[in-house]
C-alpha positions as CSV (number, residue, x, y, z in Angstrom):
1,M,-35.5,152.3,101.4
2,K,-38.5,154.5,101.7
3,F,-36.5,157.1,103.5
4,V,-34.0,157.2,100.6
5,T,-36.8,157.5,98.1
6,K,-38.3,160.4,100.1
7,L,-34.9,162.1,100.1
8,A,-34.6,161.7,96.4
9,Q,-38.0,163.1,95.9
10,A,-37.2,166.1,98.1
11,A,-34.0,166.7,96.1
12,I,-35.9,166.7,92.8
13,I,-38.5,169.1,94.2
14,S,-35.8,171.3,95.6
15,G,-34.0,171.3,92.3
16,L,-37.1,172.2,90.3
17,L,-37.8,175.1,92.8
18,V,-34.3,176.4,92.3
19,T,-34.5,176.1,88.5
20,S,-37.9,177.9,88.6
21,L,-36.6,180.8,90.7
22,A,-33.5,181.1,88.5
23,A,-35.7,181.5,85.5
24,Q,-37.4,184.6,87.0
25,V,-35.9,188.1,87.3
26,F,-36.3,190.0,90.5
27,A,-35.7,193.7,90.6
28,A,-34.7,195.2,93.9
29,P,-37.3,197.7,95.2
30,T,-34.5,200.3,95.4
31,L,-34.1,200.0,91.6
32,V,-37.8,200.5,90.9
33,S,-37.7,203.5,93.2
34,A,-34.7,204.9,91.4
35,M,-36.5,204.5,88.1
36,A,-39.5,206.5,89.5
37,D,-37.1,209.3,90.7
38,L,-35.5,209.4,87.2
39,D,-38.9,209.6,85.5
40,Q,-40.0,212.4,87.7
41,I,-37.0,214.4,86.5
42,I,-37.4,213.3,82.8
43,I,-41.0,214.5,82.6
44,P,-40.3,218.2,83.1
45,V,-37.6,218.1,80.4
46,A,-40.1,216.6,78.0
47,V,-42.7,219.1,78.9
48,Y,-40.5,222.2,78.6
49,S,-38.8,221.1,75.4
50,N,-42.1,220.4,73.8
51,Q,-43.2,223.9,74.7
52,G,-40.0,225.4,73.4
53,K,-39.1,227.0,76.7
54,A,-35.4,227.6,76.5
55,E,-34.3,228.4,80.1
56,E,-36.7,226.0,81.7
57,T,-35.5,223.2,79.5
58,K,-31.8,223.9,80.1
59,T,-32.4,223.9,83.9
60,A,-34.4,220.7,83.6
61,V,-31.7,219.0,81.5
62,S,-29.1,219.9,84.2
63,R,-31.3,218.2,86.8
64,L,-31.6,215.2,84.5
65,Q,-27.9,214.9,84.2
66,A,-27.5,215.0,87.9
67,Q,-30.2,212.4,88.5
68,W,-28.8,210.1,85.8
69,A,-25.3,210.3,87.5
70,L,-27.0,209.1,90.7
71,F,-29.1,206.4,88.9
72,S,-26.6,204.9,86.5
73,P,-23.8,203.4,88.8
74,A,-26.2,201.4,91.0
75,A,-28.4,200.4,88.1
76,R,-25.4,198.8,86.4
77,E,-25.0,196.5,89.3
78,A,-28.6,195.4,89.3
79,F,-28.2,192.5,86.9
80,P,-24.6,191.2,86.9
81,G,-23.7,189.4,83.7
82,D,-26.8,190.6,81.9
83,T,-25.3,192.1,78.7
84,E,-28.6,193.3,77.3
85,W,-29.2,195.3,80.5
86,T,-25.8,196.8,80.3
87,M,-26.2,197.7,76.6
88,G,-29.6,199.2,77.3
89,L,-28.0,201.5,80.0
90,D,-25.2,202.4,77.6
91,K,-27.8,203.4,75.0
92,V,-29.6,205.6,77.6
93,D,-26.3,207.1,78.7
94,D,-25.6,208.1,75.1
95,S,-29.1,209.5,74.8
96,I,-28.7,211.6,78.0
97,A,-25.5,213.0,76.5
98,E,-27.3,213.8,73.3
99,V,-30.1,215.5,75.2
100,S,-27.5,217.8,76.7
101,R,-26.0,218.6,73.2
102,A,-29.4,219.2,71.7
103,S,-30.4,221.5,74.5
104,E,-27.2,223.5,74.0
105,R,-28.0,224.1,70.4
106,A,-31.7,224.9,71.3
107,D,-33.0,221.9,69.3
108,W,-36.1,221.4,71.5
109,P,-37.9,218.9,69.2
110,Q,-34.8,216.7,69.2
111,V,-34.6,216.8,73.0
112,H,-38.2,215.7,73.1
113,E,-37.7,212.9,70.6
114,I,-34.6,211.5,72.4
115,L,-36.5,211.3,75.6
116,E,-39.2,209.3,73.9
117,S,-36.5,206.8,72.9
118,V,-35.2,206.7,76.5
119,R,-38.7,205.9,77.7
120,N,-39.0,203.1,75.1
121,T,-35.6,201.6,76.0
122,F,-36.5,201.4,79.7
123,E,-39.9,200.0,79.0
124,E,-38.3,197.2,76.9
125,L,-35.7,196.5,79.5
126,R,-38.4,196.2,82.2
127,E,-40.7,194.1,80.0
128,T,-38.0,191.4,79.3
129,R,-37.2,191.2,83.0
130,N,-40.8,191.1,84.2
131,I,-40.3,194.3,86.2
132,E,-43.6,195.8,87.1
133,Y,-43.5,199.6,86.9
134,Y,-46.6,201.7,87.2
135,L,-45.9,204.3,84.4
136,D,-45.5,201.6,81.8
137,G,-49.3,201.3,81.9
138,F,-49.5,204.9,80.7
139,S,-47.2,204.0,77.8
140,R,-49.3,201.1,76.8
141,Y,-52.5,203.2,76.9
142,R,-50.8,206.0,74.9
143,R,-49.9,203.6,72.1
144,V,-53.5,202.5,71.8
145,L,-54.7,206.1,71.9
146,E,-52.2,207.2,69.2
147,K,-53.4,204.3,67.0
148,T,-56.9,205.5,67.5
149,T,-56.3,209.1,66.7
150,D,-53.4,209.3,64.3
151,N,-55.3,208.3,61.2
152,L,-57.8,211.0,61.9
153,T,-55.4,213.8,62.6
154,G,-56.5,217.0,60.9
155,K,-60.0,215.7,60.0
156,K,-63.1,217.8,60.7
157,A,-66.4,216.3,61.6
158,S,-67.5,216.6,57.9
159,D,-64.4,214.6,56.8
160,L,-65.3,211.5,58.9
161,S,-66.5,208.6,56.8
162,D,-68.5,205.6,58.0
163,A,-65.3,203.6,58.0
164,D,-63.7,206.2,60.3
165,I,-66.5,205.9,62.7
166,N,-66.4,202.1,62.6
167,F,-62.7,202.2,63.2
168,V,-63.0,204.4,66.3
169,A,-65.8,202.2,67.6
170,S,-63.6,199.1,67.1
171,M,-60.8,200.7,69.2
172,V,-62.9,201.7,72.1
173,P,-62.8,198.3,73.9
174,T,-59.0,198.3,73.8
175,L,-58.9,201.9,75.0
176,K,-61.2,201.0,77.9
177,S,-59.4,197.8,78.9
178,T,-56.0,199.4,78.8
179,W,-57.0,202.3,80.9
180,V,-58.8,200.0,83.4
181,S,-55.5,198.3,83.8
182,V,-53.9,201.6,84.7
183,Q,-56.5,202.5,87.2
184,A,-56.6,199.0,88.7
185,A,-52.8,198.7,89.1
186,H,-51.2,199.5,92.5
187,L,-50.0,203.1,92.6
188,D,-47.5,203.3,95.4
189,A,-47.7,206.8,96.7
190,A,-44.3,206.5,98.5
191,L,-42.6,205.5,95.2
192,F,-43.5,208.8,93.7
193,H,-43.4,210.8,96.9
194,F,-47.1,211.7,96.8
195,D,-49.1,212.8,99.8
196,S,-52.8,212.0,100.2
197,E,-53.9,215.2,98.6
198,K,-51.8,214.6,95.5
199,M,-53.1,211.0,95.3
200,A,-56.7,212.2,95.4
201,E,-56.0,214.7,92.7
202,I,-54.4,212.0,90.5
203,R,-57.3,209.6,91.0
204,L,-59.8,212.3,90.0
205,S,-57.8,213.0,86.9
206,M,-57.6,209.3,86.0
207,D,-61.3,209.1,86.3
208,A,-61.7,212.0,83.9
209,V,-59.7,210.0,81.4
210,R,-62.1,207.1,81.9
211,K,-65.2,209.3,81.4
212,N,-63.7,210.7,78.2
213,I,-63.3,207.2,76.8
214,E,-66.9,206.4,77.7
215,K,-67.9,209.7,76.0
216,L,-66.2,208.5,72.9
217,E,-67.8,205.1,73.1
218,S,-71.3,206.8,73.3
219,A,-70.5,209.1,70.4
220,A,-69.1,206.4,68.1
221,A,-72.1,204.2,68.9
222,G,-74.8,206.7,68.0
223,G,-73.7,210.2,68.3
224,T,-73.1,212.9,65.7
225,R,-69.8,213.3,63.9
226,D,-69.2,216.5,65.8
227,Q,-69.6,214.6,69.0
228,V,-67.1,212.0,67.8
229,I,-64.5,214.7,67.0
230,E,-65.1,216.4,70.3
231,A,-64.6,213.2,72.2
232,L,-61.5,212.3,70.3
233,N,-60.0,215.7,70.9
234,S,-60.5,215.3,74.7
235,L,-58.5,212.1,75.0
236,K,-54.9,213.3,74.7
237,P,-55.3,216.4,76.9
238,S,-56.8,214.4,79.7
239,L,-54.1,211.8,79.5
240,K,-51.4,214.5,79.4
241,K,-52.8,216.3,82.4
242,T,-52.7,213.1,84.4
243,F,-49.3,212.0,83.3
244,L,-47.7,215.3,84.1
245,M,-48.8,215.0,87.7
246,F,-46.0,212.4,88.0
247,G,-43.3,215.0,87.2
248,R,-41.3,216.8,89.7
249,F,-41.3,220.4,88.5
């Protein structure tokens, strides 16, 4: 009787384990690697289109089309029966086609805007499937940064009110914690095809972002309005410099 009871307990535990595993989503390492390869090709398109460089953008768009053709078929097999995943990939497929059309008509701002939507779509797909992906940390930090700076766009030091300074000071802890998460996350060099020299360069650039946040913290706490503006103006360029290191130009 005790033996039967133990068998029953084992069956229950086994069933709970299977149910627990079924509730989780596992992304194959090859899928995450393919996502990294795709992002490394997307980044140059975003950069060149933002700069209005016609030939460079068109060349980068051609590379993107080729990379997407490699990525899409295997990605569609990653989560069988997941209609949301399939719809997301369909959306990106339409976006890549629209990027090509926008490039042909030299609408560089539209190219850049569409790629932003592609990034957002992939981030949402990964988030709902618990897929950890390094560059999503950059996106989370960028959203906090934009919330910090957007309301102050175009303002000079003399335009800053006490409320502006207090708002900036209130955002600093979130800026710091979000960037700490980026620096603390595991950056797989092999995933992005980085050698040790490139990794060292990226780490230095990341640390420069951290120092600029600390500079803003100090300025908002007791510095001059000129120092606050100077610190704010340093945040986006230092982030951009670091992020672009992940592109394959």
